[in-house]
N, C-alpha and C positions, 0 to 999 in steps of 0.2 A: 710091750704088754699086749697080749691077745685077750679079747673079751668074749665070753661065750655068747652066742646068739647074734653076732653082728660082725662087721657092719652090713647094713642093707646093701644089696647089690645095686649098682647104678641104674640098671634097666628096670628093676623092681621099684626103685625110688621114683623114677620118671613116671611110671604108670600110676603109682600111689599119689604123687603130687598132682597129676592131671585129674585124678578122681576127686581130690580134695577141692580143687578149684579156688585156691587161696586168692584173696584180694588185698590190696595195699593197706587197708585200714583194719584188717582182721586181727583178732586175738585167737591164737592157735595153741593147742596143747599137744605135746608129743609124749605119750604115756608109755613107759618102758623105753626111755630114750636111748639106752645102751651107749653106743659110741658118740651120740650127738649128731650123727650125720643128717638125719631127717630134720632135726632142729635147725642146724646150720643152713641147710637148703631153704627151709621155710622162712628163716629170718631175712632172706633176700627178697621175699615176696610179700611179707605182711608186717604189720605194726609191732606186734608183740608175740613172743614165743614162750610158753611155759613148758620146760622140759622136766619130766618127772621120772625118777627111777628109785627103787628101794635098795639097790645093791651099791654098797660103798665103792667097789671097784669101778662100777659104771659111772658113778658121779665123778670120781677122780679122772677117769679116761675122758668122759664128755667135757669136763671142765677144761682139761688141757686142749682138746680139739676146738672148743668154743673160743678159748683165749687165742689160739693160733689163727683162727679165722677172723679175728677182730670184730665179730658180731657183738653189737652192744644192746640188742633188743631181746636177748634170751635170759630168762630167769630160770636157773637150775635149782631144782628142789629134790632133796633126798627124802623119800617117804613112800609109803604104800599108797597106790593109786586111789583106792576106795576112800581112805581117810583124807588124803590130800585134796581130792576133788570136792570134799564137803566144805572146804575153805574157799572154793572158787564159785562165783555165782553167775558167770557169763563167759561163754566161748562162742566163736563163730564156727570153728571147725576143730576136730580132734582126730589124731592118729594114734592107733594102738599097735605097738610092736610086741607087746607081751601078752600072756594069756592067763595069768593068775587072777582068779575071781572075775572073769570077764563078764559074767552076767550081771553082777552087782555094779561093775564099772559102767556097763552099758545103760543100766537103769539110771545111774547118776548123770551120765552124759546126756541122756534123753531129756533130762530136766534143764540142763544148762547150755547145751549146744543149740545154736540158732540155724545152722545150715547142714553141715556135712560131717559124717563120721566114717573113717576108713580104717579097716583092721587088716593087718598082714598076719597070716597064720600058716604054719607048716604042718601042724598036727591035725588030723582029721577030726579028732574030738573037739578041738578049738573051733574048727570050721562049723561043725554041727551046732555047738553051743551058741556061736555067734549068729549064725543064720536064724536059728530058732528064736533066740532072744530078740533079734531085730524084727522078725516077723511078728512076734508077740507085741512089740512096741509100735508096730505098723510103720517102721522106718526102713525096712529092707529094700534095697534097690537091685543089687546084683552081686554075684560072686564070680570072680574071674580066676581061672587056673593059669598060672604063668610058668612056663618052662623055658629057661634061657640056656642056650648052649654057646660056649665061647671057643674061639679058635685057640690052639696051642701048638707049639712046634713038636714035631716027632720025626726022628731020623732026618731025612732030607726033604720033609714035607710038612704039611699042616693037617692036623686032625681037629675034630670038635669034641669038647669035653663038657658034659652037662653040669650045671650047678643045681643045687637042691630046688625043687619046684616050690612055689609060693602061691597061696590063695589070697587074693585081694578082694575083700568084702566091703561093699559100700552101702551106706545108709544115708537117707536124706531126711532131715528133720525140718518140717515145714511149720513154722510157728507164726 
């Protein structure tokens, strides 16, 4: 089964995880968890992962991936991020891979996140909304445009084929 919007490319995930700076005792949320790839990687670095997605197919897919990974510190929740986050009162860091209602989600994350928020975006509109909202909340740190090109075989040689570019937007919440 192929899931729309994922999985996050390894190179993008590596940069995003570095920007998050997860610690072993952290409680982390993966919002718009999709395939669960970010959640699984984060589960190796922190105490607890809350993986949220509103799409039934994403929950099924991520559930299988999480089970196969044997990660035991991931709580998978089916729900709309804005509503689900109202039931959470503390996070150290959060990652957003989706873009629906991003401004409201960032408002809520600003209330409950203690350190870092990282957003991956592919649409310029999402980048603009995210940067503007983070600036309004006084948490914007940087936006990085990442274009990865991977080698692939062609005839008797190798060529490079680009994958879709991603903006990685980081915010720092100092409480």
